[in-house]
C-alpha positions in Angstrom: 16.8 120.2 99.0 13.6 117.9 99.7 11.6 120.3 96.8 14.1 119.8 94.4 14.0 115.9 95.2 10.3 116.1 94.8 10.0 114.6 98.3 7.2 117.3 99.2 6.3 115.2 102.5 9.5 116.0 103.9 9.8 119.6 102.7 6.4 119.8 104.7 7.7 118.7 107.8 10.6 121.0 107.6 8.4 123.9 106.9 6.8 122.9 110.2 10.1 122.7 112.2 10.7 126.1 111.0 7.4 127.4 111.6 7.5 126.2 115.3 11.1 128.2 115.5 9.3 131.5 114.8 6.3 130.9 117.8 9.5 131.8 120.0 10.8 135.0 117.6 11.2 137.4 120.5 13.9 135.0 122.3 15.2 134.5 118.9 15.8 138.4 118.1 16.6 139.6 121.4 20.0 141.5 121.0 22.9 140.3 123.5 25.4 142.7 122.5 26.4 146.3 121.3 29.0 148.4 120.9 29.6 151.6 122.5 32.1 154.3 121.3 33.8 156.4 123.9 35.3 160.1 123.0 37.9 159.8 125.9 40.1 157.0 126.8 39.7 157.7 130.5 35.7 156.8 129.9 36.5 153.6 128.2 39.0 152.3 130.7 36.4 153.2 133.7 33.8 151.0 131.7 36.2 148.3 131.7 36.8 148.7 135.3 33.1 148.8 136.4 31.6 145.9 138.5 28.1 146.3 138.7 24.8 144.2 139.0 22.8 146.5 136.9 20.9 144.0 134.3 19.5 145.4 130.7 17.0 143.0 129.0 17.5 140.7 131.7 21.4 140.1 131.6 23.8 141.5 133.8 26.0 144.1 131.9 29.6 143.0 131.3 32.3 145.5 129.3 34.9 144.1 127.1 37.2 146.0 125.0 36.5 145.3 121.1 38.9 143.8 118.9 40.4 146.4 116.6 38.5 146.7 113.2 40.7 145.4 110.2 38.6 146.6 107.3 39.3 150.5 108.0 43.0 151.5 106.6 43.8 153.8 109.3 46.7 155.6 107.4 43.9 157.4 105.1 41.6 159.0 107.9 44.0 161.9 108.2 42.5 163.1 104.7 39.8 165.5 104.7 37.0 166.0 101.8 39.0 169.1 100.6 42.0 166.7 100.3 40.4 164.4 98.2 38.8 167.2 96.2 42.2 168.5 94.9 43.9 165.1 94.5 40.8 164.6 91.9 41.2 168.0 90.3 44.9 167.5 89.8 44.1 164.1 88.3 41.2 165.7 85.9 43.9 168.3 85.2 46.8 165.7 84.2 44.4 163.8 82.0 42.7 166.7 80.3 46.7 167.7 79.6 47.4 164.5 78.2 44.3 164.5 76.1 45.1 167.9 74.8 48.8 166.7 74.0 47.5 163.5 72.2 45.0 166.0 70.1 47.8 168.0 68.8 50.0 165.8 68.1 47.4 163.6 66.1 46.6 167.1 64.8 50.2 167.6 63.6 50.5 164.4 61.9 47.2 164.8 60.1 48.3 168.2 58.8 51.8 167.2 57.8 50.6 164.4 55.8 48.0 166.5 54.1 50.8 169.1 53.3 53.2 165.8 51.9 49.9 164.5 49.9 49.5 168.1 48.3 53.5 168.4 47.4 53.4 164.9 45.6 49.9 164.3 44.0 49.0 160.6 42.7 49.5 160.6 39.0 48.3 158.2 36.6 51.8 157.3 34.9 49.9 154.5 32.7 48.1 157.6 31.0 51.0 159.8 31.1 53.0 157.2 29.2 50.8 156.1 26.4 50.2 160.0 25.8 53.8 161.1 25.6 55.3 157.8 24.6 56.8 159.3 21.4 58.6 162.4 23.0 60.2 160.4 25.6 
């Protein structure tokens, strides 16, 4: 923001503050939490009830249950890759049938139009009238 306002002395002061923060980079980037996935519910319950004074990276280990994720649609987890492939195959089959049907429909309309045009060709009525005017 200071650069946009052309206050370069203030921008340099802000840069100095940011650079001071990076001197202690290790303490800023040290992990403080992790997620563990258990295959069995019993293992999860054991970890939750575990009371220990063990330390990891200088911090006492504590376990607590994570909240349920909300970005996964759990109802769709039962479908396999084969199920998705079958659904795509059916969708492409339906699209192919609809395209073939529309092609057949347009082809038949064009053919009928050509037949009608051949049955009743365009005539120059003015030229016929002037040529055969006496015979009418």
